[in-house]
N, C-alpha and C positions, 0 to 999 in steps of 0.2 A: 554717335550723331543723330541717335531717334528723335530728339526734341530739337533738335537746329533747325531743321526747315521752317517750323512752326515758332520760334523766337519772333520776338518782335524786331522792327526795324531799328528801332534804337538800341537795343542787344546786340544786332548782328553787325551794327555798323563800330560800336564800341569794341567788340571783339577783333573787327579789321584792324581798327586804327593801334589796339594793343596787341598786334600780331599773333593773336591767339589763331587767328584762321585768316588765309589769304584772299582776296576778294574772286581771283579766278578759281580757288578752291570752292568757295562758296556757289560760283556762278556752275560750276563742274557739278555741285551737288544740287542746286535747280533743274540743271539740264538734264543728268539723269533721272530724277524723278518725274520730271515731263515726260519724258522716253517711255517711263515704267507706269504712271497713273494717267496720263494725260488722254490715251485713248478712251478711259471710261468716262472721264466727266467731259471733254471736249470745252476747255476754257481757253487755252492757249491755242491761238489761231495764225499767227505767224513769227520768225523770229530771224535774227541777224547774228549768227553763233559767230560768225568771224570778226564781225565789229566790235561785238560784245568783248568777244577774248583779248582783242586789242586792248580795249579799253579797261579791262581789267586787268593785264599784265603792266599798263601804264600805270595804275591807280596802287599796285602792290609797290612797282619802282618809286613810286613818290613816297608812299609810309617809310620805303628803305631809306631814303633820304632826307625825312623828316618834315616832308610837305604834307597839307591838310589842306584838301580840295573842301570839305565842307562836312554840315553833318551826315550827309551820305555818302560820304568819302566810300567808293567801292562797293556801295549797295548794289545787287542784282534787282531790278523792277521789271515790271510789265506796265503796258498802258492801254488804257481802252482804247479799242477799234476807233471810235470817231474821233480822238484827239489825234491832230497831227503829229506825225512822228517819222522825220525825213527817211524817205527809202524804202518804209514799210507801209502796208497798206492801210487807208483809212475809207472803208465803206461804207459805214451806216448801215451795213446788212442790206443794201441794196444793191441786186445784179448790176443794175447800169454804172456802179461804181466800183465792180470788184477789180479793175484794172489801176484805180484810183491809186497814186504815190505821189504825195506831199514832198515839195521841193524842202520843206523849212520845216520848224516845231511849233507845237504850240506854247503859247504863253505859260501856262501852267508845267508841261512837259519842259519845257526849258529851265524854269525855275528848279525842277527834280534835278537836269543835268549840271545846272550849274551849282548847287550843292553836291556834287560829289558822284550823283546815281549812275547806274549803267545799266540804260534802258534794251534792255535783251529781245522783248518780242511785244506782240499785240493780244488782247484778250476779246474774245466774242462780245457779241451785243443783239438784242432785240432788233429788229428790222425798224427802221425807220427813229429808234430810240424810244417805239410807244409799246407798252404793255409789260407786263410782270411775269413776263417767258422769255427767254434769251432762245431765241430761233429765228434763223433767216435763210433765205435759199442759196446763200454762197458757203457758209460754213455749218450749217444744220443746226442742231439742238445742243445746248450746255447741258449737263446736268449737277444737281445737289450732291456734292459727296455725303452728305448727311444720309440721303436717301436717293438713288440714281434715279426713282420714278419719279421724281418730283422735280420741280424749275427752282432754280436759286434765285428767280425773281428776274427783276428786268428794269430799266435797260443795262445795267450792268453787271448782267450776272457770271460773266467770264471772270471779270476782276473779282469778285467776290468769291466765287468757287476756287478759283485759284488760289487764292489765303487762304479759305478754309482748307483746303487738299493740302498746302504746303507746297506750292509749285512757284511763289514770288515772295517778295519780301513787304512790298506795297505798293499802291494803286490810285489812282485816279477815278471820280465818277463824276455824273453830274445828274442834279436834281431839279425838277418843278413839280414833280404832283407826288414825289417819293421816291425817287428813281437811285439814291445812294442809300438810302434808308430801308426800303421794303429788301434790299439785298441785303443787305447786314443783318435783319432780322430772319429772314430766312436761312440764311448761313452760319449766324452765330459769330459774327465779326464785328468791327466796330467802323460806324460811318458818321461823317459829319456834312448835313447841311449847312451852310452858311447862310449869314445875313444877306438878303438881297445888296449887290454892287460891292461886296467885299471882294470875290473874286471875280474873275472876268473870263468870256469866253473866244478872246483871240485865238485863233487856230482850231474853233472848234465851232465852224458853222457849215451845214451841208451844202456841198459844193452846188452852184447854180441858184442858189436861195440867197445866200449872204443876208439870214434875219436870225435874229436871237432871238428865242421864244419870250414872251414878258417876265416870266419867273426863273427863268434858267439861272442856277447858280455851278461852279464847280465845287466840287468837296471831296476830302479823303477817302479811302478807304483802308484799314490795317487791322493787325491783331491786335494792338492796346491804344488806351486813351492819350498816354504819351505821346505815340506814333502820331495820333491824328494832330497834336497839337504843334508837331514840328512839323508836319505837313503843311498843315493851314496857314501857318507863318511864313512858309515860303511860296506858297500861290497865292496868297494874300497882297493886296496893293495895287496899285496903279499899274498901267503897261508903262514904256517909256516915254511914249507921248505925253500921256495924263500928268507923270512924275513932275514934267516940269512945274505943275501949277500947285500940286497937290501930293500928300502922301497918306497914308492909312496907319494909326494907333490905336488898336484896340483897347478896350478897358480891361483889367486884370479880373480876374474871378471875384464876385462879391465876399465870396468866404472860401477857405479852404479848410476849414471846420464843420464838419458835418453836424455837431451840434447847434451851430449858427444859423443853420439852414432854414428857410421857410419854401415849404414844398406843397405845391398843390396836386391834386391826384384826379384824374379822370379814366374810369376803366371801360367806359362802353358811352353811346349816345343812344335815344330813344329810335333816333331814322338810322343809325348805322349802328348796328349790334357787334359786340364781339364774340367769338367762342369761347366758354367758361375756361379752358387749359390755358389759354393766351392772356385773360382777365387775373388768374391767379399767379399768373409769373410777375405780372406788373404790381399786384398788390404785394408781393413778396419784397420786391425792391422798395415798395412804401413802406414796409413793415421794416427793412433795414434801416432807414433813417429814423422810424420811431425810437426802436432800440438806441440809435445813438445820439437822442434828446433833442433832433429837429422838430420844429412844429410843422405838423402836417395835418392837412386838409382833402377831406373826400367831397366836402361841400363848394370850394370856393371857385369862383368861374368869372371870368370876365363879363362886361354888360353885350353881352353878343348873342345872336341866334345862328345855330349851327349850321342849320338848313339854308339859311340865307346866306353865310360865309361860303357854302360850298355852292351855290348857283352863282355868287359874285366870282368864285375863282373860275366856274367853268364858263361862264359868261365871257371873262376877260382873257382865257386861253383860247378860245374857240375865234374870239375876234382877232386874236394875234395871230392864229393859225392859218386865220384863212386865205391869206397871200399865198400858201403854197399850193391851195387848190388850183390856183391857175397853173403852176408847173405841174403836178403832179396828183393825177386822179387817186394812183394807188396809195398815195399818202392819205387822202381825203378819205379813202374806203375805210382805211383802217381806223380811223377817229370815229366810225359810223354810230358805235356805242355808247362814245360820250356825247355826238352830236345830239343822239335821241334822249338819251339822259338829263343834260343840260336844257334841251328844249322842254322837255315834261315840267323839270322845275321852273322854267321862265313862265311856261300858258297855266300852270298850277291846276290845269286839266286832266293831266296825264295822256294827251291825244298824241305825244311823240313825234310834234311836228319838227320837223329836221328845220329848225330856225337860222336864218344867215345873219349874223351879228355885223353890223354894220361901224362905223368910226364912231356915229353919234352913240352907240350903243355901249361901245369902251370909255368914253368919256362918262357916262351916267355910271357906268359900272366903277370906274376908277375913282370918282368921287366916293362912293359907297366903299370901298376898299378904304380910302383913309378915313373915315370914321370908325372903320374895324382896326386900323394900326392905332386909334386915339384910345380906345376901348381897351386893349392888349397894353398900352403903355400905362394907360390907369392902374391895371389888373397888377402889372410888374412891379409896382411901386411897393405892393404889400408883400407879395410872393417873387421869389427866388428862380425858380422854375415850375415846369408841369411835367410830372410823369404822366403817360397815356401808351395807348400802344399804338405800334407801329403800322399794323394793320389787322385785320379782324381773325385771321386764321393762322396757323402756320404753312409751311411751305405747301402750295398748291400742287396736286397730281399734273404730270403732262396731259395733255389732250390733242393728240395729233391729228384728229379726224375735224378739230375746229382751227379756224385761225380764231386770233386772241378776240377781235372784235366779235366774235361770233361764239364764244364761251359763256360759260355762267361759273359763279363763285359758289361755295354750300358755306352759309355761314349759321351756326345753330340749326342744322337740318332744312334750312330753306335757300333756294337757289336766287342769286342776287345779279345783277348786272355785276361785269369787272369794271365798272367807271366806280361803284361804290365803294371798295375797299380805298380806292385813290382818296376819298374823304381825309382820312387819318395823316396823309400828306398835305393835303388843299388846305385845310382850316388853318394851318400854321404859314403854308408858301404865301398865299392871298395877303397875309397881313406882314412880310417879309420876314418873317421871324428866322433863328438860327436853331436848329436843333440837333442833336446828337444822339443816335442808336448805341447802346449797350448791351452785351448780354445779359440777358435775366435768368438763363438755366435752361433746361429742356422742361418741355411741357407731357402730360403724362403720357403722348404720343411717342415720347422718344426724342421729337423733332425740337431745334433751339427757338426760344422766342427771345425778342430782342426788346427793352424798353426805351420809348422815344421820349428825350428829357429835351422838352423845349424851353429856352428863354427869351428874354428881351433882345430889342433889335441892338445889333452890336455887343449882344451878352454871350458872343459865340466861345470865349475861355471861359466863362461861368457853367456852360452846358458841358463842355470837355470835361472841366474839374470835377463836376458832379460823376461825369462817367468816371472818372479814376476813380474818385470814392466808392463807388459800386466795385469795379475791377480789383479795389485794394482788399475789401472787406466784405464783399457778397459773392461777386461772380467773375471771375476772369474767362478770356475766351480759352476752349477745350476742344483741341482737335477731334473729327469725326472718326469712330474706330474704323480701320482698315486701311489706313492712309500712311500708315509707318514707313 
């Protein structure tokens, strides 16, 4: 069973249905691995073993009777802490919420369960879901399985670390500045950030706030592109209330043939540099498509200004999050690096004044956002996807002496604000675009690099299909050493 815990969710579900392995047997395998390995990585922070075992037994009994619960029948999965899962903690890494136990399930969690999954545990998050380091004062720090001295990213660091270490079969993350994408990149797995509005946050709202971030989407994390597609189709669509009036039908991939793809490539931006070892892996992914006969360009780019796009993202985000400052000063303090960075962009003089964004500011910024969306729509009439970095560096080292908002990130030997790496998620998020991160191999440092595959609005399945092509012909998920 050496490779079994690292198999894709699709493969594992198929083995359960074909009776090659039992659901309870697979659950026990993951539980034994958690007992052995989780103390090193600290990814799983709560479990309901008794409840999971009852459901696993029921799943095996159903198979014996010829019943099929759905595509995830009997599959043991974990759920990110911030998503409601009845009876288990949903703390958001905030000490005041350490005893919070929701009575129901988040919409996306329920979709997994309705498809037959067995949700047996919760995974660690960054406090308030802020920052690319998964640490909080309740459960401590989660480590990257590739290098325990480094971060798995955030805010879904526990989810990504658990998948990379072979402690679970499937996960869910959230993304509004790269949260699904950066953890996939840091941990060498697959992640998808959906078109805005395709997924929803019901059952994923910080208690006492009841306010969804402007850019927030849910997205699957997995060990294969096929898993991403299956999970996204389960998660996507209206809530039962909205389903009275509308339904979602995502368009199919533009093409399933690499030779027919039109691929734009961006390796770095003058204002947001990227380490050479990361650029090399993005270029290697682009070269794969060149060899397959695709049309590939390193010069194609929409009619937008990247620095302006980042400013618009920052302004819209800060305006939307200002409401939380009224309820929680600690939350607002954690945003201090973003407040300073985006205020500098706003005043253009680098004074760092911590601007308070008003609703009028939001309206103006939203108008500019709509122009960005128009520019991207024009761009994607000529190009199918854009390949670019997910983050400027490989997984960053732990820095326990500084809070996330006090840290610096070293890119090409220069220290920059921790807000700056957010650009590589922000410039697509602000335009409501979907993007998939797929493994692009290991950098010269031996750490994983993920390539970000950006597509047009509602082109989610095109992004995932391109990830599948890379998985099949270029680079699949590879377990980190030492976790067998």
